[in-house]
C-alpha angles and dihedrals in degrees: 000000000000122000126219112253101174136024129185124183113230134187116300112006096317128128130199109218135191121197130204091249090063098259117137125188148144126251125195113214097173094114089064096054112113097011121112113314089355089074083092088070092067081087099070090204090064092052090051090057092076117142137177113256127218092267096049094263126130115250138187106198112299093310106072134029131167124207115245090222092060091045091049090055091049093047094049099035088229127141121240092253089056091059099032107044092188088072090065093067115111116235114256115216125194 
């Protein structure tokens, strides 16, 4: 799967992302703010401290990380089976 190569913080809780396959897109993470571990983002300064981790994920310190696959799906609007063709296979039962 693609890795994130660039991240830019935008207004609200949106991020502009670039992936190593050339795709660029914007993801809105505002619905996560205040829930569970994302309560940390109530402090906007914490949200703005996003960085790209060694596996192409987004990370906020050692407390929050988001998978690049999930962010790729959000940025493209695609479904998992669109990106991972193996998921389209029908189950074979004996």
